[in-house]
PAZAPA-4460 file (N, C-alpha, C; in steps of 0.05 Angstrom, whole numbers, plus 32768, in hexadecimal, padded with zeros to 4 digits):
% residues 195
    n_x    n_y    n_z   ca_x   ca_y   ca_z    c_x    c_y    c_z   seq   type   mol
   886D   8757   837F   8858   8745   8387   8861   8730   839B     1      M     A
   8879   8724   8395   8883   870F   83A6   888A   871A   83C2     2      K     A
   8894   8733   83C3   889B   8740   83DC   8882   8744   83ED     3      T     A
   886C   874C   83E1   8853   8750   83EF   8849   8736   83FA     4      R     A
   884A   8721   83EA   8841   8706   83F3   8852   86FC   840A     5      N     A
   886D   8701   8408   887F   86F8   841D   8879   8707   8437     6      L     A
   8874   8722   8434   886E   8732   844C   8854   8729   8459     7      S     A
   8840   8723   8449   8826   871A   8454   882A   86FF   8462     8      A     A
   883A   86EE   8455   883F   86D4   8461   884D   86D6   847C     9      L     A
   8861   86E8   847D   8870   86EC   8496   885E   86F8   84AC    10      L     A
   884E   870B   84A5   883B   8717   84B8   8828   8702   84C3    11      I     A
   881D   86F2   84B0   880A   86DD   84B8   8818   86C8   84CB    12      T     A
   8830   86C1   84C4   883F   86AD   84D4   8844   86B9   84F0    13      A     A
   884A   86D3   84F1   884F   86E0   850B   8836   86E0   851C    14      G     A
   881F   86E7   850F   8806   86E7   851E   87FF   86CB   8528    15      L     A
   8802   86B7   8517   87FC   869C   851F   880E   8692   8536    16      L     A
   8827   869A   8535   883A   8692   854A   8832   869D   8565    17      A     A
   8826   86B5   8565   881D   86C0   857F   8802   86B6   8587    18      G     A
   87F4   86A8   8576   87D9   869E   857D   87D8   868B   8594    19      A     A
   87EA   8678   8597   87E9   8666   85AE   87EC   8675   85C8    20      P     A
   87FD   8689   85C9   8801   8698   85E2   87E7   86A7   85E9    21      A     A
   87DA   86B3   85D5   87C1   86C1   85DA   87AC   86AE   85E3    22      V     A
   87AA   8696   85D5   8797   8682   85DC   879B   8678   85F9    23      A     A
   87B5   8674   8601   87BB   866B   861C   87B2   867F   8630    24      A     A
   87B7   8699   862B   87AE   86AE   863D   8790   86AE   8640    25      D     A
   8782   86AC   8629   8765   86AB   862A   875B   8693   8639    26      L     A
   8767   867C   8634   875F   8664   8642   8763   8667   8660    27      D     A
   8779   8672   8669   877E   8676   8685   8769   8688   8691    28      A     A
   8763   869D   8683   874E   86B0   868D   8733   86A3   868E    29      E     A
   872C   8694   8679   8712   8686   8679   8710   8672   868F    30      M     A
   8725   8662   8693   8725   864E   86A8   8722   865C   86C3    31      I     A
   8730   8672   86C7   8730   8680   86E0   8716   868E   86E6    32      S     A
   8706   8694   86D1   86EC   86A1   86D6   86D9   8690   86E6    33      N     A
   86DE   8675   86E6   86CC   8664   86F6   86D0   8669   8714    34      T     A
   86E6   8675   871C   86EC   867A   8738   86DF   8694   8743    35      C     A
   86D5   86A4   8730   86CB   86BF   8738   86B4   86BE   874B    36      A     A
   86A4   86A9   874B   868D   86A8   875D   8694   86AB   877A    37      G     A
   86AB   869F   8782   86B4   86A1   879E   86CB   86B5   87A1    38      C     A
   86DE   86B4   878E   86F7   86C4   8791   86F6   86DF   8784    39      H     A
   86DF   86E6   8777   86DD   8700   876A   86EA   8701   874F    40      G     A
   86E4   8716   8740   86EF   871A   8726   870E   871B   8728    41      T     A
   871B   870B   8719   8739   870A   8719   8745   8706   8735    42      D     A
   8736   86F8   8747   8741   86F1   8761   873F   8706   8776    43      G     A
   8733   871D   8770   8730   8733   8784   8716   872F   8793    44      A     A
   8715   871C   87A6   86FD   8714   87B4   86F0   872C   87C2    45      S     A
   86D6   872C   87C1   86C6   8741   87D0   86B5   8734   87E5    46      V     A
   86BA   871A   87EB   86AB   870C   87FF   86BE   8701   8813    47      G     A
   86B7   86EA   881E   86C9   86DE   8833   86DC   86C9   8827    48      Q     A
   86DA   86C4   880D   86EE   86B2   8801   8708   86C2   87FF    49      A     A
   871F   86B4   8800   8738   86C3   8801   873E   86D2   87E6    50      P     A
   874C   86E8   87E9   8756   86F6   87D2   876D   86E5   87C7    51      V     A
   876C   86DF   87AD   8782   86CF   87A0   8790   86DF   878B    52      I     A
   8786   86F6   8783   8793   8707   876F   87AE   8710   877A    53      A     A
   87C3   870D   876A   87DD   8716   8773   87EC   8703   8785    54      G     A
   87E0   86EC   878C   87EE   86D8   879C   8805   86CC   878B    55      M     A
   8819   86C1   8798   882F   86B6   8789   8826   869E   8779    56      N     A
   882F   869C   8760   8828   8686   874E   882E   866B   875A    57      E     A
   8845   8668   8766   884D   864E   8771   883A   8646   8788    58      M     A
   8833   865A   8798   8820   8654   87AF   8805   864B   87A4    59      Y     A
   87FB   865A   8790   87E1   8653   8784   87E1   8637   8778    60      L     A
   87F6   8631   8769   87F8   8616   875D   87F9   8600   8773    61      M     A
   880A   8604   8786   880D   85F1   879C   87F2   85ED   87AB    62      Q     A
   87E5   8603   87B0   87CC   8602   87BF   87B6   85F2   87B0    63      T     A
   87B3   85F8   8796   87A0   85EA   8786   87A7   85CC   8784    64      M     A
   87C1   85C6   8782   87C9   85AA   8780   87C4   859C   879B    65      Q     A
   87C8   85AA   87B1   87C3   859F   87CC   87A5   8599   87CF    66      N     A
   8794   85AB   87C5   8777   85A5   87C6   8771   858D   87B5    67      Y     A
   877C   858C   879D   8777   8576   878A   877F   855B   8796    68      K     A
   8796   855B   87A4   87A1   8543   87AF   8796   853C   87CB    69      D     A
   8784   854D   87D5   8778   8547   87F0   878B   854E   8807    70      G     A
   87A0   855D   8801   87B3   8565   8816   87AB   857E   8825    71      L     A
   8796   858B   881B   878C   85A3   8829   876E   85A3   8829    72      R     A
   8763   85A9   8840   8746   85A9   8843   873A   85C3   8838    73      Y     A
   8724   85C1   882B   8715   85D9   8822   86F8   85D1   881F    74      G     A
   86E6   85E3   8825   86CA   85DC   8824   86C1   85D1   8809    75      T     A
   86CA   85DD   87F4   86C4   85D3   87D9   86DC   85D2   87C6    76      I     A
   86F2   85DD   87D0   8709   85DF   87BE   8715   85C4   87B5    77      M     A
   8713   85AF   87C5   871E   8595   87BC   870F   858C   87A4    78      E     A
   86F4   858E   87A4   86E4   8585   878D   86EA   8596   8775    79      R     A
   86EC   85B0   8779   86F1   85C2   8762   870D   85BC   8756    80      I     A
   8721   85B9   8767   873D   85B5   875E   873F   859B   874E    81      A     A
   8730   8587   8755   8731   856D   8747   8728   8570   872A    82      R     A
   871A   8585   8724   8710   8589   8708   8724   8595   86F5    83      G     A
   873C   859C   86FF   8750   85A9   86EF   8769   8597   86EC    84      Y     A
   8775   8598   86D4   878E   858A   86D1   87A5   859C   86D8    85      D     A
   87BD   8591   86D9   87D4   85A0   86E2   87D9   85B9   86D1    86      K     A
   87D6   85B7   86B6   87DA   85CE   86A5   87C6   85E4   86AA    87      G     A
   87AD   85DD   86B0   8798   85F1   86B6   879E   85FE   86D1    88      Q     A
   87A7   85EE   86E4   87AF   85FA   86FE   87C6   860D   86FB    89      I     A
   87D9   8606   86EA   87F0   8618   86E5   87E6   8632   86D7    90      M     A
   87D4   862F   86C4   87C9   8647   86B6   87BA   8659   86C9    91      D     A
   87A9   864D   86D9   8799   865D   86EC   87AB   866B   8700    92      M     A
   87BF   865D   870A   87D2   8668   871D   87E1   8680   8712    93      S     A
   87EA   867D   86F9   87F8   8693   86EC   87E5   86AB   86E7    94      K     A
   87CC   86A5   86E0   87B9   86BA   86DB   87B4   86CA   86F5    95      H     A
   87AF   86BD   870B   87A9   86CB   8724   87C2   86D9   872F    96      Y     A
   87D9   86CC   872C   87F2   86D9   8735   87F7   86F3   8726    97      A     A
   87EE   86F5   870E   87F2   870D   86FD   87DF   8723   8703    98      G     A
   87CB   871F   8714   87B8   8734   871B   87C2   8744   8732    99      Q     A
   87B9   875D   8734   87C2   876E   874A   87B4   8766   8764   100      P     A
   87C3   8767   877A   87B8   8761   8795   87A4   8777   879C   101      W     A
   878D   876F   87A7   8779   8782   87B0   8773   877B   87CD   102      V     A
   8778   878E   87E0   8773   8788   87FC   8755   8783   8800   103      N     A
   874F   8770   8812   8733   876B   8819   8727   8783   8828   104      A     A
   870F   878B   881F   8702   87A1   882C   86F4   8797   8846   105      E     A
   86FD   87A1   885D   86F3   8797   8876   86FA   87AB   888D   106      Q     A
   86EB   87A9   88A2   86F2   87B9   88BA   8706   87A9   88CB   107      E     A
   871A   87B6   88D6   872E   87A9   88E6   872D   87B5   8902   108      V     A
   872E   87A4   8916   872F   87AD   8932   874C   87B2   8939   109      D     A
   8753   87CC   893E   876F   87D4   8942   877B   87C7   895B   110      S     A
   876B   87C3   8971   8775   87B7   8989   877C   8799   8984   111      A     A
   876A   878B   8975   8770   8770   896E   8789   876E   895C   112      L     A
   878B   8781   8949   87A1   8781   8936   87BC   8785   8946   113      A     A
   87BB   8796   895A   87D4   879B   896A   87DC   8781   8979   114      A     A
   87C8   8773   8984   87CD   875A   8992   87D7   8745   897E   115      K     A
   87CB   8745   8966   87D3   8733   8951   87F0   8737   8948   116      G     A
   87F8   8750   8947   8814   8756   893F   8827   8749   8954   117      K     A
   8820   874C   896E   8831   8740   8982   8832   8722   897F   118      Q     A
   881B   8715   897A   881A   86F8   8977   882A   86F0   895E   119      L     A
   8828   86FF   8949   8836   86FA   8930   8854   86F8   8935   120      H     A
   885E   870B   8944   887B   870B   894B   8882   86F5   895F   121      M     A
   8872   86F2   8974   8878   86DF   8989   8877   86C2   8980   122      A     A
   8864   86BC   896F   8860   86A0   8966   8872   8698   894F   123      K     A
   8881   86AB   8945   8894   86A5   892F   8887   86A5   8913   124      G     A
   8870   86B0   8911   8862   86B1   88F6   8872   86C1   88E2   125      C     A
   8882   86D4   88ED   8892   86E6   88DC   88A6   86D6   88CB   126      V     A
   88AE   86BF   88D5   88C2   86AE   88C7   88B9   86A6   88AB   127      G     A
   88A0   86A0   88A8   8895   8699   888D   8884   86AE   8880   128      C     A
   8875   86BD   8891   8862   86D0   8886   886C   86ED   8885   129      H     A
   8886   86F1   888C   8891   870C   888A   8887   871E   88A1   130      G     A
   8893   8735   88A4   888C   8747   88BA   8870   8751   88B9   131      A     A
   8864   8752   88A1   8849   875E   889F   8835   874B   8890   132      N     A
   883C   8732   888E   8829   871F   8880   882E   871D   8862   133      G     A
   8844   8729   8858   884B   8726   883C   8865   8715   883C   134      I     A
   8862   86FC   8834   8878   86EA   8836   888B   86EC   881E   135      S     A
   88A5   86EA   8823   88B9   86E9   880D   88BB   86CC   8802   136      P     A
   88AE   86B9   880E   88AF   869D   8806   889A   8697   87F1   137      I     A
   88A0   868E   87D9   888D   868A   87C3   8876   8677   87CA   138      P     A
   887A   8664   87DB   8864   8651   87E1   8855   8658   87FB   139      T     A
   8859   8670   8805   884B   8679   881D   8838   8690   8815   140      T     A
   881F   868E   881D   880B   86A2   8814   880F   86BD   8821   141      P     A
   8806   86D1   8812   8803   86EC   881D   87EC   86EC   8830   142      R     A
   87EF   86F7   8848   87DA   86FA   885B   87D1   8717   885E   143      L     A
   87E4   8729   8859   87DE   8746   885B   87C7   874E   8849   144      A     A
   87B2   8759   8855   879B   8763   8845   8787   874D   883F   145      G     A
   878A   8735   884A   8777   871F   8845   875F   8722   8858   146      Q     A
   8749   8714   8852   8732   8715   8863   8737   8708   887F   147      Y     A
   8731   8717   8894   8736   870D   88AF   8725   86F4   88B5   148      A     A
   870C   86F5   88AE   86FB   86DE   88B4   8705   86C4   88A7   149      D     A
   870E   86C7   888E   8719   86B0   887F   8732   86A5   888E   150      Y     A
   8743   86B8   8897   875C   86AF   88A4   8756   86A1   88BF   151      M     A
   8742   86AA   88CE   873B   869D   88E7   8732   8680   88E1   152      V     A
   8720   867D   88CE   8716   8662   88C7   872E   8650   88BF   153      I     A
   873F   865B   88AE   8756   864B   88A4   8769   8643   88BB   154      T     A
   876E   8656   88CD   877F   8650   88E4   8772   863B   88F6   155      M     A
   8758   863C   88FA   874A   8628   890A   874C   860D   88FD   156      Q     A
   874B   860C   88E2   874F   85F2   88D4   876B   85E8   88D8   157      Q     A
   877E   85FA   88D8   879A   85F2   88DC   879F   85E8   88F8   158      Y     A
   878F   85F1   890C   8792   85E8   8927   8787   85CB   892A   159      Q     A
   8773   85C4   891A   8765   85AB   891D   8774   8594   8910   160      N     A
   877D   8581   8921   878D   856A   8916   877E   8558   8903   161      P     A
   8763   855A   8903   8753   8549   88F1   8750   8555   88D5   162      K     A
   8758   856E   88D2   8755   857C   88B8   876F   857A   88A9   163      V     A
   876D   8573   888F   8785   8571   887E   8791   858D   8879   164      A     A
   87AB   858F   887D   87B9   85A8   8876   87D2   859F   8866   165      I     A
   87DC   85B0   8854   87F3   85A8   8845   880C   85A4   8856   166      P     A
   881D   8591   884F   8835   858B   885F   8845   85A4   8865   167      P     A
   8848   85B6   8852   8858   85CE   8856   884D   85E0   886C   168      V     A
   8833   85DD   8872   8826   85ED   8887   8825   85E0   88A2   169      A     A
   8830   85C8   88A5   8830   85B9   88BE   883C   85C9   88D6   170      M     A
   8851   85D9   88D2   885B   85E8   88E8   8846   85FB   88F4   171      P     A
   8834   8604   88E3   881F   8616   88ED   880D   8608   8901   172      M     A
   8808   85EE   88FE   87F7   85E0   8910   8802   85E2   892D   173      R     A
   881C   85DF   892F   8829   85E1   8949   8829   85FE   8953   174      G     A
   882D   8611   8941   882F   862D   8949   8813   8637   8953   175      M     A
   87FE   862D   8947   87E3   8636   894D   87D7   8626   8964   176      L     A
   87E3   8610   896C   87D8   85FF   8981   87D6   8610   899B   177      A     A
   87BF   860D   89A8   87BB   861B   89C1   87B3   8638   89BF   178      G     A
   87B2   8643   89A6   87A9   865E   89A3   878B   865F   89A4   179      M     A
   8780   8673   89B2   8763   8677   89B4   8758   8683   899B   180      S     A
   873D   8682   8999   8730   868F   8982   8736   86AD   8982   181      E     A
   8738   86B9   899A   873E   86D5   899C   875B   86DA   8991   182      E     A
   876D   86C8   8997   8789   86CB   898C   8788   86C9   896D   183      D     A
   8779   86B6   8963   8777   86B3   8946   876B   86CC   8939   184      L     A
   8757   86D7   8946   874A   86EF   893B   875E   8706   893C   185      K     A
   876E   8707   8951   8783   871D   8953   8797   871A   893C   186      A     A
   87A1   8702   8937   87B3   86FE   8921   87A6   8706   8906   187      L     A
   878D   86FD   8903   877F   8703   88E9   877B   8721   88E6   188      A     A
   8775   872F   88FB   8771   874C   88F9   878C   875A   88F4   189      H     A
   87A1   8750   88FF   87BC   875B   88F9   87C1   8759   88DB   190      F     A
   87BE   8740   88D0   87C3   873C   88B3   87B0   874D   88A2   191      Y     A
   8797   874E   88AA   8783   875D   889A   878A   877B   889A   192      A     A
   8797   8784   88AF   879E   87A1   88B1   87B6   87A9   88A0   193      S     A
   87C5   8795   8897   87DD   879A   8888   87D7   879E   886B   194      Q     A
   87E3   87B2   885F   87DE   87B8   8843   87F8   87B4   8833   195      K     A
***
C-alpha cells in the first residue's frame, strides 16, 4: 500500500513539475494569437503584413522592443508593443521563432528580380542579408520569401530621415539613399523570389 501511495505521489509531483512549462507554452501561444489578424495564424501572413513565422528569436525580441521604445516606426506596432511586458515579448518571440517559415504567396517580376540581385550585390546588402536574403546574423531579418510590397514600404521608410529606424539599421539609410522607387521594387522582387 505504501509503495502505491509513493508511486502516485511521485507521478503527481512529476506532472505538477511539468505544469509551469505547459502553462508557459500555452500563455505564449495565447498572447501570440492576438497578432493573427495582421500576421496570420502562427505568423504565416497571407496579406501584406510581414511573415514573422520562423524569424530569429533575437530579431523578433529586438524589433518588438524597438517598437515599444519608439526606436522604430510602425503604423500601429508602437501602440501594440507598448501593451506587452518584456517577458511577454520574449514568449511571443520564442513562439514565432519556433514556427516554420512560409514563403509569401505572390507574383514576382523576373526582370525586376534580376536587377534587384545586381543591386543587392553592388550596394553591399549581401554583407548583412546574405547572398539570397537569409542572414546568418541573429539580429538581421530574413528577407527571402517576404512580401515585396511590404519591403518597398519599409525601405522607403528607411530612406526617410524623419522616420525612426533602429540604430542597428542606420547603415541601410545610407545604402538606400538615392535609390529610386524602381530600384527598391527591384530589390524587393529579388528577395521575394528567393526561397
